[in-house]
Predicted model as a PDB file, atoms N, CA, C, CB and O in Angstrom, pLDDT in the B-factor column:
MODEL        1                                                                  
ATOM      1  N   MET A   1      89.121 109.552 107.803  1.00 45.00           N  
ATOM      2  CA  MET A   1      90.481 109.695 107.408  1.00 45.00           C  
ATOM      3  C   MET A   1      90.776 110.284 106.063  1.00 45.00           C  
ATOM      4  CB  MET A   1      91.071 108.459 107.468  1.00 45.00           C  
ATOM      5  O   MET A   1      90.675 109.503 105.118  1.00 45.00           O  
ATOM      6  N   ARG A   2      91.122 111.519 105.805  1.00 57.00           N  
ATOM      7  CA  ARG A   2      91.835 111.224 103.590  1.00 57.00           C  
ATOM      8  C   ARG A   2      93.078 111.025 103.671  1.00 57.00           C  
ATOM      9  CB  ARG A   2      91.838 112.802 102.157  1.00 57.00           C  
ATOM     10  O   ARG A   2      93.659 111.463 104.664  1.00 57.00           O  
ATOM     11  N   VAL A   3      93.674 110.455 102.854  1.00 58.00           N  
ATOM     12  CA  VAL A   3      94.851 109.908 102.868  1.00 58.00           C  
ATOM     13  C   VAL A   3      95.805 109.441 101.669  1.00 58.00           C  
ATOM     14  CB  VAL A   3      94.618 109.019 103.541  1.00 58.00           C  
ATOM     15  O   VAL A   3      95.597 108.239 101.505  1.00 58.00           O  
ATOM     16  N   VAL A   4      96.348 109.703 101.159  1.00 60.00           N  
ATOM     17  CA  VAL A   4      97.504 108.443 100.035  1.00 60.00           C  
ATOM     18  C   VAL A   4      98.593 108.234 100.775  1.00 60.00           C  
ATOM     19  CB  VAL A   4      98.252 109.052  98.339  1.00 60.00           C  
ATOM     20  O   VAL A   4      99.277 109.233 100.997  1.00 60.00           O  
ATOM     21  N   GLY A   5      98.911 107.320 101.172  1.00 56.00           N  
ATOM     22  CA  GLY A   5      99.711 106.397 102.389  1.00 56.00           C  
ATOM     23  C   GLY A   5     100.862 106.350 100.692  1.00 56.00           C  
ATOM     24  O   GLY A   5     100.885 106.474  99.468  1.00 56.00           O  
ATOM     25  N   SER A   6     101.432 106.141 101.612  1.00 52.00           N  
ATOM     26  CA  SER A   6     103.065 105.560 100.549  1.00 52.00           C  
ATOM     27  C   SER A   6     103.673 104.946 101.400  1.00 52.00           C  
ATOM     28  CB  SER A   6     104.331 106.749  99.862  1.00 52.00           C  
ATOM     29  O   SER A   6     104.460 105.249 102.297  1.00 52.00           O  
ATOM     30  N   CYS A   7     103.148 103.878 100.959  1.00 54.00           N  
ATOM     31  CA  CYS A   7     104.147 102.491 102.267  1.00 54.00           C  
ATOM     32  C   CYS A   7     105.233 102.108 101.935  1.00 54.00           C  
ATOM     33  CB  CYS A   7     103.567 100.890 102.535  1.00 54.00           C  
ATOM     34  O   CYS A   7     105.502 101.174 101.179  1.00 54.00           O  
ATOM     35  N   SER A   8     106.037 102.921 102.570  1.00 53.00           N  
ATOM     36  CA  SER A   8     107.658 102.248 102.784  1.00 53.00           C  
ATOM     37  C   SER A   8     109.055 103.364 102.602  1.00 53.00           C  
ATOM     38  CB  SER A   8     107.891 100.916 101.403  1.00 53.00           C  
ATOM     39  O   SER A   8     110.059 103.665 103.248  1.00 53.00           O  
ATOM     40  N   THR A   9     108.346 103.769 101.186  1.00 64.00           N  
ATOM     41  CA  THR A   9     108.747 104.898 100.420  1.00 64.00           C  
ATOM     42  C   THR A   9     107.862 106.276 100.103  1.00 64.00           C  
ATOM     43  CB  THR A   9     109.048 104.326  99.253  1.00 64.00           C  
ATOM     44  O   THR A   9     106.699 106.529  99.792  1.00 64.00           O  
ATOM     45  N   ASP A  10     109.499 107.265 100.451  1.00 75.00           N  
ATOM     46  CA  ASP A  10     109.153 108.577  99.822  1.00 75.00           C  
ATOM     47  C   ASP A  10     108.564 108.155  98.512  1.00 75.00           C  
ATOM     48  CB  ASP A  10     110.432 109.600  99.637  1.00 75.00           C  
ATOM     49  O   ASP A  10     109.041 107.201  97.896  1.00 75.00           O  
ATOM     50  N   ARG A  11     107.242 109.036  97.941  1.00 82.00           N  
ATOM     51  CA  ARG A  11     107.319 108.786  96.727  1.00 82.00           C  
ATOM     52  C   ARG A  11     107.040 110.093  96.281  1.00 82.00           C  
ATOM     53  CB  ARG A  11     106.524 107.719  96.261  1.00 82.00           C  
ATOM     54  O   ARG A  11     105.850 110.313  96.057  1.00 82.00           O  
ATOM     55  N   ALA A  12     107.745 110.913  96.115  1.00 85.00           N  
ATOM     56  CA  ALA A  12     107.893 112.274  95.671  1.00 85.00           C  
ATOM     57  C   ALA A  12     106.424 112.905  94.578  1.00 85.00           C  
ATOM     58  CB  ALA A  12     109.475 112.232  94.792  1.00 85.00           C  
ATOM     59  O   ALA A  12     105.595 113.815  94.609  1.00 85.00           O  
ATOM     60  N   GLU A  13     106.770 111.848  93.770  1.00 88.00           N  
ATOM     61  CA  GLU A  13     105.567 112.143  92.641  1.00 88.00           C  
ATOM     62  C   GLU A  13     104.139 112.290  92.626  1.00 88.00           C  
ATOM     63  CB  GLU A  13     105.562 111.302  91.866  1.00 88.00           C  
ATOM     64  O   GLU A  13     103.288 113.056  92.172  1.00 88.00           O  
ATOM     65  N   VAL A  14     104.274 110.693  93.665  1.00 87.00           N  
ATOM     66  CA  VAL A  14     103.037 110.964  93.863  1.00 87.00           C  
ATOM     67  C   VAL A  14     102.025 112.279  95.434  1.00 87.00           C  
ATOM     68  CB  VAL A  14     102.787 109.392  93.915  1.00 87.00           C  
ATOM     69  O   VAL A  14     100.893 112.447  95.887  1.00 87.00           O  
ATOM     70  N   ARG A  15     103.196 112.735  95.596  1.00 86.00           N  
ATOM     71  CA  ARG A  15     103.116 113.571  96.616  1.00 86.00           C  
ATOM     72  C   ARG A  15     103.188 114.727  95.968  1.00 86.00           C  
ATOM     73  CB  ARG A  15     104.033 113.409  97.635  1.00 86.00           C  
ATOM     74  O   ARG A  15     104.096 115.263  96.603  1.00 86.00           O  
ATOM     75  N   ASP A  16     102.728 115.844  94.776  1.00 89.00           N  
ATOM     76  CA  ASP A  16     103.435 116.408  93.640  1.00 89.00           C  
ATOM     77  C   ASP A  16     101.895 116.251  93.103  1.00 89.00           C  
ATOM     78  CB  ASP A  16     104.949 115.571  92.843  1.00 89.00           C  
ATOM     79  O   ASP A  16     101.099 117.190  93.107  1.00 89.00           O  
ATOM     80  N   ALA A  17     101.538 114.708  92.562  1.00 90.00           N  
ATOM     81  CA  ALA A  17     100.057 114.126  91.194  1.00 90.00           C  
ATOM     82  C   ALA A  17      98.664 114.912  93.244  1.00 90.00           C  
ATOM     83  CB  ALA A  17     100.036 110.491  90.459  1.00 90.00           C  
ATOM     84  O   ALA A  17      97.545 115.403  93.094  1.00 90.00           O  
ATOM     85  N   ALA A  18      99.072 114.794  94.104  1.00 89.00           N  
ATOM     86  CA  ALA A  18      97.804 114.685  95.216  1.00 89.00           C  
ATOM     87  C   ALA A  18      97.990 116.154  96.362  1.00 89.00           C  
ATOM     88  CB  ALA A  18      98.007 112.862  96.303  1.00 89.00           C  
ATOM     89  O   ALA A  18      97.512 116.449  97.457  1.00 89.00           O  
ATOM     90  N   ALA A  19      99.001 116.842  95.344  1.00 90.00           N  
ATOM     91  CA  ALA A  19      98.769 118.506  96.079  1.00 90.00           C  
ATOM     92  C   ALA A  19      97.269 119.212  96.088  1.00 90.00           C  
ATOM     93  CB  ALA A  19      99.742 119.711  95.131  1.00 90.00           C  
ATOM     94  O   ALA A  19      96.847 119.945  96.983  1.00 90.00           O  
ATOM     95  N   ALA A  20      96.630 118.861  95.004  1.00 92.00           N  
ATOM     96  CA  ALA A  20      95.685 119.734  94.551  1.00 92.00           C  
ATOM     97  C   ALA A  20      95.245 119.520  95.222  1.00 92.00           C  
ATOM     98  CB  ALA A  20      95.101 119.861  93.590  1.00 92.00           C  
ATOM     99  O   ALA A  20      94.616 120.534  95.528  1.00 92.00           O  
ATOM    100  N   TRP A  21      94.905 118.357  96.234  1.00 90.00           N  
ATOM    101  CA  TRP A  21      94.263 118.380  97.308  1.00 90.00           C  
ATOM    102  C   TRP A  21      94.700 117.732  98.606  1.00 90.00           C  
ATOM    103  CB  TRP A  21      93.239 117.984  96.979  1.00 90.00           C  
ATOM    104  O   TRP A  21      94.537 116.675  99.215  1.00 90.00           O  
ATOM    105  N   THR A  22      95.477 119.146  98.757  1.00 87.00           N  
ATOM    106  CA  THR A  22      96.058 119.118  99.934  1.00 87.00           C  
ATOM    107  C   THR A  22      94.329 119.855 100.801  1.00 87.00           C  
ATOM    108  CB  THR A  22      97.843 120.183  99.912  1.00 87.00           C  
ATOM    109  O   THR A  22      93.769 120.719 100.127  1.00 87.00           O  
ATOM    110  N   GLY A  23      93.883 119.604 101.697  1.00 84.00           N  
ATOM    111  CA  GLY A  23      93.292 120.142 102.821  1.00 84.00           C  
ATOM    112  C   GLY A  23      92.120 119.204 102.911  1.00 84.00           C  
ATOM    113  O   GLY A  23      91.158 119.282 103.675  1.00 84.00           O  
ATOM    114  N   ARG A  24      92.401 118.220 101.907  1.00 86.00           N  
ATOM    115  CA  ARG A  24      91.010 116.915 101.290  1.00 86.00           C  
ATOM    116  C   ARG A  24      91.952 115.607 101.397  1.00 86.00           C  
ATOM    117  CB  ARG A  24      90.262 117.133  99.106  1.00 86.00           C  
ATOM    118  O   ARG A  24      91.494 114.509 101.713  1.00 86.00           O  
ATOM    119  N   VAL A  25      93.312 115.835 101.101  1.00 86.00           N  
ATOM    120  CA  VAL A  25      93.788 115.019 100.964  1.00 86.00           C  
ATOM    121  C   VAL A  25      95.258 115.186 102.518  1.00 86.00           C  
ATOM    122  CB  VAL A  25      93.988 115.013  99.301  1.00 86.00           C  
ATOM    123  O   VAL A  25      96.069 116.112 102.503  1.00 86.00           O  
ATOM    124  N   ASN A  26      95.249 114.298 103.435  1.00 84.00           N  
ATOM    125  CA  ASN A  26      96.796 114.543 103.515  1.00 84.00           C  
ATOM    126  C   ASN A  26      97.964 113.090 102.876  1.00 84.00           C  
ATOM    127  CB  ASN A  26      97.067 114.838 105.383  1.00 84.00           C  
ATOM    128  O   ASN A  26      97.372 112.641 101.895  1.00 84.00           O  
ATOM    129  N   THR A  27      98.733 112.622 102.995  1.00 84.00           N  
ATOM    130  CA  THR A  27     100.049 112.990 102.429  1.00 84.00           C  
ATOM    131  C   THR A  27     100.812 112.555 103.195  1.00 84.00           C  
ATOM    132  CB  THR A  27     100.364 114.273 102.192  1.00 84.00           C  
ATOM    133  O   THR A  27     101.783 113.213 103.569  1.00 84.00           O  
ATOM    134  N   VAL A  28     100.452 110.830 103.791  1.00 84.00           N  
ATOM    135  CA  VAL A  28     102.038 110.088 104.971  1.00 84.00           C  
ATOM    136  C   VAL A  28     102.531 109.167 104.588  1.00 84.00           C  
ATOM    137  CB  VAL A  28     101.874 109.471 106.487  1.00 84.00           C  
ATOM    138  O   VAL A  28     101.976 108.329 103.878  1.00 84.00           O  
ATOM    139  N   THR A  29     103.832 109.124 105.031  1.00 83.00           N  
ATOM    140  CA  THR A  29     104.727 107.268 104.849  1.00 83.00           C  
ATOM    141  C   THR A  29     105.025 106.910 105.517  1.00 83.00           C  
ATOM    142  CB  THR A  29     105.835 106.788 104.249  1.00 83.00           C  
ATOM    143  O   THR A  29     105.754 107.397 106.382  1.00 83.00           O  
ATOM    144  N   VAL A  30     104.468 105.557 105.408  1.00 81.00           N  
ATOM    145  CA  VAL A  30     104.099 104.459 107.044  1.00 81.00           C  
ATOM    146  C   VAL A  30     105.478 103.468 106.751  1.00 81.00           C  
ATOM    147  CB  VAL A  30     102.010 103.119 107.036  1.00 81.00           C  
ATOM    148  O   VAL A  30     106.542 103.591 106.143  1.00 81.00           O  
ATOM    149  N   ARG A  31     104.990 102.717 107.329  1.00 80.00           N  
ATOM    150  CA  ARG A  31     106.722 101.741 107.698  1.00 80.00           C  
ATOM    151  C   ARG A  31     105.363 100.556 107.630  1.00 80.00           C  
ATOM    152  CB  ARG A  31     108.147 102.050 109.913  1.00 80.00           C  
ATOM    153  O   ARG A  31     104.248 100.773 108.105  1.00 80.00           O  
ATOM    154  N   THR A  32     105.576  99.914 107.271  1.00 80.00           N  
ATOM    155  CA  THR A  32     104.153  98.205 106.866  1.00 80.00           C  
ATOM    156  C   THR A  32     105.604  96.752 106.644  1.00 80.00           C  
ATOM    157  CB  THR A  32     102.682  98.547 104.106  1.00 80.00           C  
ATOM    158  O   THR A  32     106.831  96.798 106.553  1.00 80.00           O  
ATOM    159  N   ASP A  33     104.672  95.734 106.639  1.00 83.00           N  
ATOM    160  CA  ASP A  33     104.642  94.838 105.970  1.00 83.00           C  
ATOM    161  C   ASP A  33     104.104  94.582 104.696  1.00 83.00           C  
ATOM    162  CB  ASP A  33     104.351  94.278 106.556  1.00 83.00           C  
ATOM    163  O   ASP A  33     104.513  93.549 104.168  1.00 83.00           O  
ATOM    164  N   ARG A  34     103.854  94.791 104.502  1.00 80.00           N  
ATOM    165  CA  ARG A  34     103.203  95.224 102.126  1.00 80.00           C  
ATOM    166  C   ARG A  34     104.946  95.605 100.920  1.00 80.00           C  
ATOM    167  CB  ARG A  34     101.668  98.134 102.012  1.00 80.00           C  
ATOM    168  O   ARG A  34     105.711  96.488 100.533  1.00 80.00           O  
ATOM    169  N   VAL A  35     104.588  93.909 100.847  1.00 86.00           N  
ATOM    170  CA  VAL A  35     106.109  94.504  99.136  1.00 86.00           C  
ATOM    171  C   VAL A  35     105.056  94.312  98.479  1.00 86.00           C  
ATOM    172  CB  VAL A  35     107.961  93.313  98.324  1.00 86.00           C  
ATOM    173  O   VAL A  35     105.195  93.095  98.361  1.00 86.00           O  
ATOM    174  N   ASP A  36     103.844  94.590  97.804  1.00 89.00           N  
ATOM    175  CA  ASP A  36     103.521  94.492  96.656  1.00 89.00           C  
ATOM    176  C   ASP A  36     103.337  95.807  96.650  1.00 89.00           C  
ATOM    177  CB  ASP A  36     102.556  93.602  96.265  1.00 89.00           C  
ATOM    178  O   ASP A  36     103.806  96.073  95.544  1.00 89.00           O  
ATOM    179  N   VAL A  37     103.108  96.466  96.943  1.00 88.00           N  
ATOM    180  CA  VAL A  37     102.869  98.170  96.967  1.00 88.00           C  
ATOM    181  C   VAL A  37     102.948  98.715  97.595  1.00 88.00           C  
ATOM    182  CB  VAL A  37     102.076  98.754  96.795  1.00 88.00           C  
ATOM    183  O   VAL A  37     102.530  98.766  98.752  1.00 88.00           O  
ATOM    184  N   ASP A  38     103.849  99.634  96.666  1.00 86.00           N  
ATOM    185  CA  ASP A  38     104.563 101.397  97.276  1.00 86.00           C  
ATOM    186  C   ASP A  38     103.801 102.446  97.848  1.00 86.00           C  
ATOM    187  CB  ASP A  38     105.166 102.342  96.094  1.00 86.00           C  
ATOM    188  O   ASP A  38     104.182 103.104  98.817  1.00 86.00           O  
ATOM    189  N   THR A  39     101.743 102.749  96.709  1.00 88.00           N  
ATOM    190  CA  THR A  39     101.525 103.551  97.714  1.00 88.00           C  
ATOM    191  C   THR A  39      99.648 103.109  97.692  1.00 88.00           C  
ATOM    192  CB  THR A  39     102.167 105.348  97.364  1.00 88.00           C  
ATOM    193  O   THR A  39      98.681 102.606  97.119  1.00 88.00           O  
ATOM    194  N   LEU A  40     100.103 103.656  98.597  1.00 88.00           N  
ATOM    195  CA  LEU A  40      97.683 103.678  98.676  1.00 88.00           C  
ATOM    196  C   LEU A  40      97.109 104.446  98.178  1.00 88.00           C  
ATOM    197  CB  LEU A  40      96.659 104.005 100.065  1.00 88.00           C  
ATOM    198  O   LEU A  40      97.973 105.013  97.509  1.00 88.00           O  
ATOM    199  N   LEU A  41      95.559 105.273  97.859  1.00 89.00           N  
ATOM    200  CA  LEU A  41      94.996 105.981  98.321  1.00 89.00           C  
ATOM    201  C   LEU A  41      93.834 105.044  99.218  1.00 89.00           C  
ATOM    202  CB  LEU A  41      94.682 106.908  97.311  1.00 89.00           C  
ATOM    203  O   LEU A  41      93.262 103.994  98.924  1.00 89.00           O  
ATOM    204  N   ILE A  42      93.770 105.813 100.290  1.00 87.00           N  
ATOM    205  CA  ILE A  42      92.696 104.444 101.075  1.00 87.00           C  
ATOM    206  C   ILE A  42      91.298 105.803 101.557  1.00 87.00           C  
ATOM    207  CB  ILE A  42      93.846 103.270 103.226  1.00 87.00           C  
ATOM    208  O   ILE A  42      91.370 106.578 102.510  1.00 87.00           O  
ATOM    209  N   ARG A  43      90.596 105.739 100.933  1.00 85.00           N  
ATOM    210  CA  ARG A  43      89.080 106.392 100.283  1.00 85.00           C  
ATOM    211  C   ARG A  43      88.351 106.613 102.200  1.00 85.00           C  
ATOM    212  CB  ARG A  43      87.801 104.675  98.795  1.00 85.00           C  
ATOM    213  O   ARG A  43      88.467 105.524 102.761  1.00 85.00           O  
ATOM    214  N   PRO A  44      87.875 107.410 102.912  1.00 82.00           N  
ATOM    215  CA  PRO A  44      87.250 108.306 103.749  1.00 82.00           C  
ATOM    216  C   PRO A  44      86.131 106.352 104.577  1.00 82.00           C  
ATOM    217  CB  PRO A  44      86.114 110.116 102.479  1.00 82.00           C  
ATOM    218  O   PRO A  44      85.631 105.943 105.625  1.00 82.00           O  
ATOM    219  N   ASP A  45      86.340 105.959 103.313  1.00 83.00           N  
ATOM    220  CA  ASP A  45      85.338 104.413 104.133  1.00 83.00           C  
ATOM    221  C   ASP A  45      86.017 103.817 104.922  1.00 83.00           C  
ATOM    222  CB  ASP A  45      84.828 103.072 103.212  1.00 83.00           C  
ATOM    223  O   ASP A  45      85.547 103.130 105.828  1.00 83.00           O  
ATOM    224  N   GLY A  46      87.970 104.089 104.570  1.00 84.00           N  
ATOM    225  CA  GLY A  46      88.673 102.636 105.383  1.00 84.00           C  
ATOM    226  C   GLY A  46      88.900 102.147 103.694  1.00 84.00           C  
ATOM    227  O   GLY A  46      90.068 101.765 103.629  1.00 84.00           O  
ATOM    228  N   CYS A  47      88.210 102.009 102.258  1.00 89.00           N  
ATOM    229  CA  CYS A  47      88.765 100.662 102.043  1.00 89.00           C  
ATOM    230  C   CYS A  47      90.108 101.485 100.396  1.00 89.00           C  
ATOM    231  CB  CYS A  47      86.959  99.089 101.492  1.00 89.00           C  
ATOM    232  O   CYS A  47      90.341 102.637 100.031  1.00 89.00           O  
ATOM    233  N   VAL A  48      90.607 100.104  99.917  1.00 90.00           N  
ATOM    234  CA  VAL A  48      91.430 101.366  99.035  1.00 90.00           C  
ATOM    235  C   VAL A  48      90.797 101.412  97.995  1.00 90.00           C  
ATOM    236  CB  VAL A  48      92.981 101.234  98.608  1.00 90.00           C  
ATOM    237  O   VAL A  48      90.161 100.446  97.576  1.00 90.00           O  
ATOM    238  N   ALA A  49      90.874 102.752  97.291  1.00 91.00           N  
ATOM    239  CA  ALA A  49      90.652 103.303  96.329  1.00 91.00           C  
ATOM    240  C   ALA A  49      91.458 103.040  94.156  1.00 91.00           C  
ATOM    241  CB  ALA A  49      90.934 104.492  97.182  1.00 91.00           C  
ATOM    242  O   ALA A  49      91.289 103.184  92.945  1.00 91.00           O  
ATOM    243  N   TRP A  50      92.129 102.677  95.051  1.00 92.00           N  
ATOM    244  CA  TRP A  50      93.956 102.719  94.218  1.00 92.00           C  
ATOM    245  C   TRP A  50      94.873 102.429  94.337  1.00 92.00           C  
ATOM    246  CB  TRP A  50      94.635 103.471  94.012  1.00 92.00           C  
ATOM    247  O   TRP A  50      95.124 102.556  95.536  1.00 92.00           O  
ATOM    248  N   ALA A  51      95.962 101.942  93.665  1.00 92.00           N  
ATOM    249  CA  ALA A  51      97.407 102.038  94.623  1.00 92.00           C  
ATOM    250  C   ALA A  51      98.010 101.335  93.448  1.00 92.00           C  
ATOM    251  CB  ALA A  51      97.575 101.147  96.428  1.00 92.00           C  
ATOM    252  O   ALA A  51      97.361 100.797  92.551  1.00 92.00           O  
ATOM    253  N   LEU A  52      99.469 101.397  93.549  1.00 91.00           N  
ATOM    254  CA  LEU A  52     101.024 101.714  92.758  1.00 91.00           C  
ATOM    255  C   LEU A  52     101.425 100.169  93.141  1.00 91.00           C  
ATOM    256  CB  LEU A  52     102.332 103.261  93.576  1.00 91.00           C  
ATOM    257  O   LEU A  52     101.882  99.548  94.101  1.00 91.00           O  
ATOM    258  N   PRO A  53     101.275 100.089  92.694  1.00 92.00           N  
ATOM    259  CA  PRO A  53     102.540  98.204  92.935  1.00 92.00           C  
ATOM    260  C   PRO A  53     103.249  98.460  92.845  1.00 92.00           C  
ATOM    261  CB  PRO A  53     102.812  96.830  92.154  1.00 92.00           C  
ATOM    262  O   PRO A  53     103.165  99.293  91.943  1.00 92.00           O  
ATOM    263  N   THR A  54     104.800  98.360  93.346  1.00 89.00           N  
ATOM    264  CA  THR A  54     105.337  98.210  94.109  1.00 89.00           C  
ATOM    265  C   THR A  54     106.895  97.811  92.252  1.00 89.00           C  
ATOM    266  CB  THR A  54     104.459  97.066  95.535  1.00 89.00           C  
ATOM    267  O   THR A  54     107.053  97.080  91.274  1.00 89.00           O  
ATOM    268  N   GLY A  55     107.346  98.630  92.781  1.00 88.00           N  
ATOM    269  CA  GLY A  55     108.434  98.965  91.220  1.00 88.00           C  
ATOM    270  C   GLY A  55     107.677  99.980  89.705  1.00 88.00           C  
ATOM    271  O   GLY A  55     107.719 100.064  88.477  1.00 88.00           O  
ATOM    272  N   ARG A  56     107.383 100.252  90.265  1.00 91.00           N  
ATOM    273  CA  ARG A  56     106.445 100.467  88.970  1.00 91.00           C  
ATOM    274  C   ARG A  56     106.220 102.867  89.290  1.00 91.00           C  
ATOM    275  CB  ARG A  56     104.185  98.948  89.346  1.00 91.00           C  
ATOM    276  O   ARG A  56     106.214 103.760  90.137  1.00 91.00           O  
ATOM    277  N   ASP A  57     106.081 102.530  87.649  1.00 92.00           N  
ATOM    278  CA  ASP A  57     106.167 104.127  87.822  1.00 92.00           C  
ATOM    279  C   ASP A  57     104.959 104.648  88.482  1.00 92.00           C  
ATOM    280  CB  ASP A  57     106.308 104.908  86.411  1.00 92.00           C  
ATOM    281  O   ASP A  57     104.391 104.191  89.474  1.00 92.00           O  
ATOM    282  N   LEU A  58     104.615 105.821  87.672  1.00 92.00           N  
ATOM    283  CA  LEU A  58     103.620 106.456  88.698  1.00 92.00           C  
ATOM    284  C   LEU A  58     102.813 106.250  87.330  1.00 92.00           C  
ATOM    285  CB  LEU A  58     103.875 108.204  89.602  1.00 92.00           C  
ATOM    286  O   LEU A  58     103.524 105.800  86.431  1.00 92.00           O  
ATOM    287  N   ASP A  59     101.589 106.466  87.012  1.00 91.00           N  
ATOM    288  CA  ASP A  59     100.333 106.763  86.053  1.00 91.00           C  
ATOM    289  C   ASP A  59      99.996 108.348  86.373  1.00 91.00           C  
ATOM    290  CB  ASP A  59      98.861 105.652  86.436  1.00 91.00           C  
ATOM    291  O   ASP A  59      99.278 108.650  85.420  1.00 91.00           O  
ATOM    292  N   ALA A  60     100.079 109.089  86.897  1.00 91.00           N  
ATOM    293  CA  ALA A  60      99.058 110.068  87.784  1.00 91.00           C  
ATOM    294  C   ALA A  60      97.930 110.597  87.353  1.00 91.00           C  
ATOM    295  CB  ALA A  60      99.607 111.177  88.191  1.00 91.00           C  
ATOM    296  O   ALA A  60      97.037 111.246  87.897  1.00 91.00           O  
ATOM    297  N   THR A  61      98.251 109.943  85.548  1.00 94.00           N  
ATOM    298  CA  THR A  61      96.342 109.887  85.880  1.00 94.00           C  
ATOM    299  C   THR A  61      95.552 109.646  86.292  1.00 94.00           C  
ATOM    300  CB  THR A  61      95.651 109.680  85.603  1.00 94.00           C  
ATOM    301  O   THR A  61      94.764 110.495  86.709  1.00 94.00           O  
ATOM    302  N   THR A  62      95.218 107.560  86.455  1.00 94.00           N  
ATOM    303  CA  THR A  62      95.403 107.098  86.917  1.00 94.00           C  
ATOM    304  C   THR A  62      94.782 107.735  88.518  1.00 94.00           C  
ATOM    305  CB  THR A  62      96.446 106.829  86.412  1.00 94.00           C  
ATOM    306  O   THR A  62      93.560 107.862  88.598  1.00 94.00           O  
ATOM    307  N   LEU A  63      95.390 108.006  89.390  1.00 92.00           N  
ATOM    308  CA  LEU A  63      95.922 108.150  90.969  1.00 92.00           C  
ATOM    309  C   LEU A  63      94.675 109.387  90.284  1.00 92.00           C  
ATOM    310  CB  LEU A  63      98.094 108.498  91.746  1.00 92.00           C  
ATOM    311  O   LEU A  63      93.573 108.842  90.254  1.00 92.00           O  
ATOM    312  N   VAL A  64      94.593 111.469  89.537  1.00 94.00           N  
ATOM    313  CA  VAL A  64      94.238 111.712  89.870  1.00 94.00           C  
ATOM    314  C   VAL A  64      92.620 111.656  89.509  1.00 94.00           C  
ATOM    315  CB  VAL A  64      94.952 112.268  90.013  1.00 94.00           C  
ATOM    316  O   VAL A  64      91.797 112.480  89.907  1.00 94.00           O  
ATOM    317  N   ARG A  65      92.349 110.542  88.694  1.00 94.00           N  
ATOM    318  CA  ARG A  65      90.674 110.153  88.570  1.00 94.00           C  
ATOM    319  C   ARG A  65      90.591 109.633  89.745  1.00 94.00           C  
ATOM    320  CB  ARG A  65      90.071 109.059  87.377  1.00 94.00           C  
ATOM    321  O   ARG A  65      89.651 110.020  90.440  1.00 94.00           O  
ATOM    322  N   ALA A  66      91.342 108.824  90.196  1.00 93.00           N  
ATOM    323  CA  ALA A  66      90.544 108.534  91.829  1.00 93.00           C  
ATOM    324  C   ALA A  66      90.422 109.215  93.174  1.00 93.00           C  
ATOM    325  CB  ALA A  66      91.031 107.493  92.367  1.00 93.00           C  
ATOM    326  O   ALA A  66      89.874 108.909  94.232  1.00 93.00           O  
ATOM    327  N   LEU A  67      91.211 110.364  92.703  1.00 92.00           N  
ATOM    328  CA  LEU A  67      91.597 111.774  93.839  1.00 92.00           C  
ATOM    329  C   LEU A  67      90.052 112.341  93.656  1.00 92.00           C  
ATOM    330  CB  LEU A  67      93.176 113.249  93.187  1.00 92.00           C  
ATOM    331  O   LEU A  67      89.253 112.651  94.539  1.00 92.00           O  
ATOM    332  N   SER A  68      89.891 112.374  92.189  1.00 93.00           N  
ATOM    333  CA  SER A  68      88.914 113.786  91.901  1.00 93.00           C  
ATOM    334  C   SER A  68      87.220 112.702  92.437  1.00 93.00           C  
ATOM    335  CB  SER A  68      89.015 114.583  89.437  1.00 93.00           C  
ATOM    336  O   SER A  68      86.269 112.977  93.170  1.00 93.00           O  
ATOM    337  N   THR A  69      87.614 111.364  91.535  1.00 92.00           N  
ATOM    338  CA  THR A  69      86.447 111.269  92.422  1.00 92.00           C  
ATOM    339  C   THR A  69      86.007 110.906  93.835  1.00 92.00           C  
ATOM    340  CB  THR A  69      85.912 110.678  91.939  1.00 92.00           C  
ATOM    341  O   THR A  69      84.791 110.960  94.023  1.00 92.00           O  
ATOM    342  N   TRP A  70      86.645 110.606  94.690  1.00 89.00           N  
ATOM    343  CA  TRP A  70      86.738 110.068  95.468  1.00 89.00           C  
ATOM    344  C   TRP A  70      86.500 111.696  96.669  1.00 89.00           C  
ATOM    345  CB  TRP A  70      88.034 109.055  95.247  1.00 89.00           C  
ATOM    346  O   TRP A  70      85.577 111.880  97.462  1.00 89.00           O  
ATOM    347  N   PHE A  71      87.515 112.483  96.420  1.00 89.00           N  
ATOM    348  CA  PHE A  71      87.573 114.111  97.205  1.00 89.00           C  
ATOM    349  C   PHE A  71      86.671 114.918  96.205  1.00 89.00           C  
ATOM    350  CB  PHE A  71      89.411 114.977  97.309  1.00 89.00           C  
ATOM    351  O   PHE A  71      85.982 115.850  96.620  1.00 89.00           O  
ATOM    352  N   GLY A  72      86.682 114.557  94.909  1.00 91.00           N  
ATOM    353  CA  GLY A  72      85.997 115.836  94.028  1.00 91.00           C  
ATOM    354  C   GLY A  72      86.943 116.575  92.802  1.00 91.00           C  
ATOM    355  O   GLY A  72      87.437 115.806  91.977  1.00 91.00           O  
ATOM    356  N   GLN A  73      87.160 117.773  92.683  1.00 91.00           N  
ATOM    357  CA  GLN A  73      87.703 118.194  91.473  1.00 91.00           C  
ATOM    358  C   GLN A  73      89.387 119.382  93.177  1.00 91.00           C  
ATOM    359  CB  GLN A  73      85.847 119.518  89.903  1.00 91.00           C  
ATOM    360  O   GLN A  73      89.578 119.523  94.385  1.00 91.00           O  
ATOM    361  N   PRO A  74      89.815 119.675  92.162  1.00 88.00           N  
ATOM    362  CA  PRO A  74      90.705 120.037  92.760  1.00 88.00           C  
ATOM    363  C   PRO A  74      90.924 121.560  93.346  1.00 88.00           C  
ATOM    364  CB  PRO A  74      91.500 119.647  92.039  1.00 88.00           C  
ATOM    365  O   PRO A  74      90.846 122.591  92.678  1.00 88.00           O  
ATOM    366  N   ALA A  75      91.202 121.464  94.673  1.00 77.00           N  
ATOM    367  CA  ALA A  75      91.031 123.363  94.690  1.00 77.00           C  
ATOM    368  C   ALA A  75      91.780 124.081  93.909  1.00 77.00           C  
ATOM    369  CB  ALA A  75      91.401 124.124  96.022  1.00 77.00           C  
ATOM    370  O   ALA A  75      91.678 125.308  93.913  1.00 77.00           O  
TER     371      ALA A  75                                                      
ENDMDL                                                                          
END                                                                             
């Protein structure tokens, strides 16, 4: 499973940043009890590759770097 998961909030800017990896990465919004993060990039082995802390603005560069590292160059 390859996922960028938005925890409790739907962050359009995260979906937009990950759009180039459609087909290799699924973007989903989930409900969780976590209050420390808005978004997680979960690697295929289940570990967190990237996280966006709650209330922080997206630095798309770091998300794109993590996506490229784990899922290759964008399509």
